[in-house]
C-alpha positions as CSV (number, residue, x, y, z in Angstrom):
1,X,41.5,7.7,-30.9
2,X,39.1,10.2,-32.6
3,X,36.4,7.5,-32.7
4,X,37.0,6.9,-29.0
5,X,36.5,10.6,-28.3
6,X,33.1,10.6,-29.9
7,X,31.9,7.5,-27.9
8,X,32.2,9.1,-24.4
9,X,30.1,12.1,-25.4
10,X,27.4,9.8,-26.7
11,X,27.6,7.7,-23.5
12,X,27.0,10.8,-21.3
13,X,24.3,11.9,-23.7
14,X,22.7,8.5,-23.6
15,X,22.7,8.6,-19.7
16,X,21.1,12.0,-19.7
17,X,18.6,11.0,-22.3
18,X,17.6,7.9,-20.4
19,X,17.4,9.8,-17.2
20,X,15.2,12.4,-18.8
21,X,12.9,9.6,-20.1
22,X,12.6,8.0,-16.7
23,X,11.9,11.3,-15.0
24,X,9.2,12.1,-17.5
25,X,7.7,8.7,-16.8
26,X,7.6,9.6,-13.1
27,X,5.8,12.8,-13.8
28,X,3.2,11.0,-16.0
29,X,2.7,8.3,-13.4
30,X,2.1,11.0,-10.8
31,X,-0.5,12.7,-13.1
32,X,-2.3,9.4,-13.7
33,X,-2.2,8.6,-9.9
34,X,-3.7,12.0,-8.9
35,X,-6.4,11.7,-11.6
36,X,-7.9,8.8,-9.6
37,X,-8.2,11.0,-6.5
38,X,-11.7,12.4,-6.3
39,X,-12.1,16.1,-5.9
40,X,-15.4,17.9,-5.4
41,X,-16.0,18.0,-9.1
42,X,-17.0,15.1,-11.3
43,X,-14.2,13.8,-13.6
44,X,-14.5,10.5,-15.6
45,X,-10.9,9.6,-14.7
46,X,-12.1,8.7,-11.2
47,X,-14.1,5.7,-12.5
48,X,-12.4,4.9,-15.8
49,X,-10.2,2.1,-14.4
50,X,-12.8,0.4,-12.2
51,X,-12.7,-3.3,-13.3
52,X,-16.0,-4.7,-14.6
53,X,-16.7,-8.4,-14.8
54,X,-17.4,-8.5,-18.6
55,X,-18.3,-12.0,-19.6
56,X,-15.9,-13.4,-17.0
57,X,-13.0,-11.1,-17.9
58,X,-12.1,-8.1,-15.6
59,X,-12.2,-5.2,-18.0
60,X,-11.5,-1.5,-17.3
61,X,-14.7,0.6,-17.5
62,X,-13.2,3.0,-20.1
63,X,-13.1,0.0,-22.6
64,X,-16.8,-0.8,-22.1
65,X,-18.4,2.6,-22.1
66,X,-18.2,6.3,-23.0
67,X,-17.6,8.4,-19.9
68,X,-18.5,12.1,-19.5
69,X,-19.1,14.8,-16.9
70,X,-21.8,17.1,-18.3
71,X,-22.2,18.8,-14.9
72,X,-19.9,19.6,-12.0
73,X,-21.6,17.0,-9.8
74,X,-22.5,14.2,-12.3
75,X,-20.7,11.5,-14.2
76,X,-22.5,9.8,-17.1
77,X,-21.6,6.3,-18.3
78,X,-23.1,5.1,-21.6
79,X,-22.2,1.4,-22.1
80,X,-21.4,0.2,-25.6
81,X,-23.1,-3.1,-24.8
82,X,-26.4,-2.5,-23.0
83,X,-26.2,-6.0,-21.6
84,X,-23.2,-5.0,-19.4
85,X,-25.1,-2.2,-17.6
86,X,-25.9,-4.3,-14.5
87,X,-22.3,-5.4,-14.1
88,X,-21.0,-1.9,-14.5
89,X,-23.5,-0.6,-11.9
90,X,-22.5,-3.4,-9.5
91,X,-18.8,-2.8,-9.9
92,X,-19.2,0.9,-9.2
93,X,-21.3,0.3,-6.1
94,X,-18.7,-2.2,-4.8
95,X,-15.7,0.1,-5.5
96,X,-14.2,2.0,-2.6
97,X,-15.4,5.3,-4.0
98,X,-18.7,5.3,-2.1
99,X,-20.7,6.2,-5.2
100,X,-24.4,5.4,-5.6
101,X,-25.0,4.9,-9.3
102,X,-28.5,4.9,-10.9
103,X,-29.4,3.5,-14.3
104,X,-32.3,4.0,-16.6
105,X,-31.6,1.0,-18.8
106,X,-29.4,3.0,-21.2
107,X,-27.2,5.3,-19.2
108,X,-25.7,5.1,-15.7
109,X,-25.7,8.4,-13.7
110,X,-23.3,8.8,-10.8
111,X,-24.1,11.9,-8.6
112,X,-20.9,13.1,-7.0
113,X,-21.5,14.1,-3.4
114,X,-19.6,17.2,-2.2
115,X,-16.6,16.4,0.0
116,X,-16.5,17.5,3.7
117,X,-13.8,19.9,4.7
118,X,-12.1,17.2,6.8
119,X,-12.1,14.8,3.9
120,X,-10.6,17.6,1.6
121,X,-7.8,18.2,4.0
122,X,-7.2,14.4,4.4
123,X,-7.0,14.0,0.6
124,X,-4.7,17.0,0.3
125,X,-2.3,15.4,2.8
126,X,-2.4,12.1,0.8
127,X,-1.7,14.0,-2.4
128,X,1.3,15.6,-0.8
129,X,2.7,12.2,0.2
130,X,2.2,10.9,-3.4
131,X,4.0,13.9,-4.8
132,X,6.8,13.5,-2.4
133,X,7.2,9.8,-3.3
134,X,7.3,10.8,-7.0
135,X,10.0,13.4,-6.3
136,X,12.0,10.7,-4.5
137,X,11.7,8.6,-7.7
138,X,13.1,11.5,-9.8
139,X,16.0,11.9,-7.3
140,X,16.7,8.2,-7.5
141,X,16.9,8.5,-11.3
142,X,19.4,11.3,-10.8
143,X,21.4,9.2,-8.4
144,X,21.5,6.3,-10.9
145,X,22.7,8.6,-13.6
146,X,25.5,10.1,-11.5
147,X,26.6,6.6,-10.6
148,X,26.8,5.6,-14.3
149,X,28.8,8.8,-15.0
150,X,31.2,8.0,-12.2
151,X,31.7,4.5,-13.7
152,X,32.4,6.0,-17.1
153,X,35.1,8.3,-15.4
154,X,36.5,5.3,-13.4
155,X,36.8,3.4,-16.7
156,X,38.6,6.4,-18.2
157,X,35.8,6.8,-20.8
158,X,35.2,10.4,-19.8
159,X,37.2,13.1,-18.0
160,X,36.3,14.6,-14.6
161,X,35.2,17.8,-16.3
162,X,32.8,15.9,-18.7
163,X,31.4,14.0,-15.7
164,X,30.8,17.3,-13.8
165,X,29.1,18.9,-16.8
166,X,26.9,15.9,-17.2
167,X,26.1,15.9,-13.4
168,X,25.1,19.5,-13.7
169,X,22.8,18.7,-16.6
170,X,21.2,15.9,-14.5
171,X,20.7,18.3,-11.7
172,X,18.9,20.8,-14.0
173,X,16.7,17.9,-15.3
174,X,15.9,16.9,-11.7
175,X,15.1,20.5,-10.7
176,X,12.8,21.0,-13.7
177,X,10.9,17.7,-13.1
178,X,10.4,18.3,-9.4
179,X,9.2,21.8,-10.3
180,X,6.6,20.2,-12.7
181,X,5.5,18.0,-9.8
182,X,5.1,21.0,-7.5
183,X,2.9,22.7,-10.1
184,X,0.8,19.5,-10.4
185,X,0.5,19.4,-6.6
186,X,-0.6,23.0,-6.4
187,X,-3.3,22.5,-9.1
188,X,-4.6,19.3,-7.4
189,X,-4.6,20.9,-4.0
190,X,-6.5,23.9,-5.3
191,X,-9.1,21.5,-6.9
192,X,-9.5,19.6,-3.7
193,X,-10.0,22.7,-1.6
194,X,-12.5,24.4,-4.0
195,X,-16.0,23.9,-2.7
């Protein structure tokens, strides 16, 4: 029986550990998703995942060039292979970003036009929706964890007190991760509304 008493604790710990991992994934996914939303400032992450037709293979821009933002309104792209410069320029023009790149044969410059106030507000709303969807994902992880804990209790692997303790831990994890998301939202909204 002593070996059996150790097992339930590790099961609840495993459920909490897995839930924490999945919640962190949701936070990271949110960060990456919001990085692609353009603010008034130039950030290379806006263009790094644009697919370039590189010798017949769709390849993310970040694998073909070094990206930088030396000024608040300018992104510089320096291709590793000068022969790909036309394809990179073409892909950026054809992207939904609305950028007008210019190249001098060595470097592509992308001037970032300022956002209108209406566009800023529109983007802030879409950021809010993305954050809310991410919070729902975190809550779904909590729900899955609680369901697994209930199954452990139904199968007599843990007591009701152990389940309640583990559920409280899951709730703390959920609160902490949604709080992280709120902070990310506030930072992105501030970036969007800064002229």
